[in-house]
FIMI-24045 format. One line per 4 residues: number of its first residue (from 1); their letters; for each residue y, z, x of C-alpha. Coordinates in steps of 0.05 Angstrom, whole numbers, plus 5000, padded with zeros to 4 digits. Example, Ala and Ser with C-alpha at 12.3 -4.5 7.8 and 13.67 -1.06 7.14 Angstrom:
2
1> AS> 4910 5156 5246 ~ 4979 5143 5273;
END
This chain:
140
1> MIEF> 9385 8278 1946 ~ 9408 8286 2012 ~ 9473 8297 2045 ~ 9513 8311 2098;
5> RRMH> 9553 8379 2097 ~ 9576 8404 2167 ~ 9553 8414 2239 ~ 9509 8472 2251;
9> GGGD> 9550 8523 2295 ~ 9605 8499 2266 ~ 9669 8485 2312 ~ 9700 8407 2313;
13> AAHP> 9647 8384 2359 ~ 9638 8311 2360 ~ 9587 8285 2301 ~ 9540 8232 2340;
17> VRDF> 9544 8166 2298 ~ 9509 8109 2332 ~ 9504 8028 2323 ~ 9438 8007 2301;
21> KLDP> 9415 7935 2285 ~ 9384 7937 2217 ~ 9321 7901 2196 ~ 9331 7829 2156;
25> TYAT> 9298 7853 2099 ~ 9331 7930 2100 ~ 9396 7899 2110 ~ 9403 7870 2043;
29> VAKK> 9378 7938 2002 ~ 9414 7992 2049 ~ 9453 8043 2020 ~ 9495 8102 2044;
33> GDVV> 9458 8164 2051 ~ 9390 8131 2059 ~ 9342 8168 2114 ~ 9325 8118 2164;
37> KLNG> 9273 8115 2227 ~ 9257 8064 2277 ~ 9202 8001 2260 ~ 9174 7982 2312;
41> SGNV> 9221 7931 2338 ~ 9272 7983 2342 ~ 9306 7958 2275 ~ 9332 8009 2235;
45> VAAA> 9294 8008 2162 ~ 9286 8067 2106 ~ 9247 8123 2120 ~ 9184 8133 2070;
49> AGDT> 9161 8194 2045 ~ 9111 8241 2088 ~ 9149 8205 2158 ~ 9130 8244 2208;
53> EVLG> 9200 8233 2252 ~ 9261 8204 2226 ~ 9330 8170 2263 ~ 9382 8198 2215;
57> EFLG> 9423 8182 2161 ~ 9446 8113 2143 ~ 9522 8114 2138 ~ 9539 8049 2115;
61> PIIK> 9529 7963 2154 ~ 9583 7937 2204 ~ 9632 7890 2193 ~ 9589 7829 2205;
65> IERD> 9608 7774 2256 ~ 9606 7703 2229 ~ 9567 7684 2297 ~ 9518 7734 2296;
69> PDTY> 9462 7732 2253 ~ 9444 7804 2259 ~ 9468 7860 2219 ~ 9485 7930 2245;
73> GKVR> 9494 7993 2223 ~ 9521 8067 2232 ~ 9482 8121 2233 ~ 9486 8200 2236;
77> TAPN> 9446 8213 2295 ~ 9483 8292 2305 ~ 9414 8338 2318 ~ 9453 8390 2295;
81> AVYE> 9475 8357 2226 ~ 9466 8399 2173 ~ 9448 8368 2096 ~ 9455 8392 2028;
85> VTVS> 9377 8375 2000 ~ 9346 8377 1941 ~ 9280 8404 1933 ~ 9212 8389 1896;
89> GGTP> 9145 8419 1884 ~ 9163 8489 1898 ~ 9207 8546 1923 ~ 9225 8528 2002;
93> VIGG> 9228 8597 2042 ~ 9286 8599 2088 ~ 9256 8575 2156 ~ 9204 8534 2130;
97> EYEL> 9189 8456 2154 ~ 9165 8412 2099 ~ 9167 8341 2089 ~ 9211 8284 2069;
101> GLDN> 9200 8264 1999 ~ 9224 8200 1975 ~ 9213 8183 1885 ~ 9255 8115 1863;
105> GDYF> 9305 8114 1926 ~ 9329 8183 1919 ~ 9307 8225 1977 ~ 9289 8298 1970;
109> LNVA> 9253 8358 2004 ~ 9179 8361 1992 ~ 9166 8432 1996 ~ 9087 8423 1976;
113> GTTN> 9082 8376 2039 ~ 9078 8418 2105 ~ 9027 8371 2146 ~ 9087 8325 2167;
117> PVFK> 9147 8366 2169 ~ 9216 8332 2180 ~ 9273 8387 2156 ~ 9275 8458 2160;
121> VIGQ> 9311 8502 2104 ~ 9365 8540 2132 ~ 9407 8568 2082 ~ 9410 8557 1996;
125> LSNG> 9465 8542 1959 ~ 9513 8565 1903 ~ 9494 8505 1860 ~ 9413 8517 1870;
129> NYEA> 9409 8459 1922 ~ 9386 8486 2003 ~ 9417 8468 2067 ~ 9367 8429 2125;
133> IITA> 9368 8404 2191 ~ 9333 8356 2214 ~ 9274 8386 2261 ~ 9239 8316 2283;
137> RQLA> 9285 8267 2300 ~ 9257 8201 2333 ~ 9294 8195 2388 ~ 9331 8124 2411;
END
């Protein structure tokens, strides 16, 4: 699980969310909370385990206009967004950077993977999960 919790640094700052065109194949299976990236065509697709960069968190589709065959969706691209994450592969170190993991559509922090880090752990929660920020953000 990777789920938005708050903005790093506090305050009531705006949470940047942008509209992006979805890849036609991804549009049929997209779900809220997916970690996403841009493909070579500039369309949003689901991120894969071990990706070196991600765009952000998919929030949902936009209402489709009948005359437009494309599907668009909202993506949280806030650089200071803090996510609650589950971990696998060990115990993370606060300040450590780790890879994105994926198992049956569920995203997590892969503590055993440090070759292509995407997330930085910034704290531990009382429920045993961790707080992390995206450090390898794909620019759009």
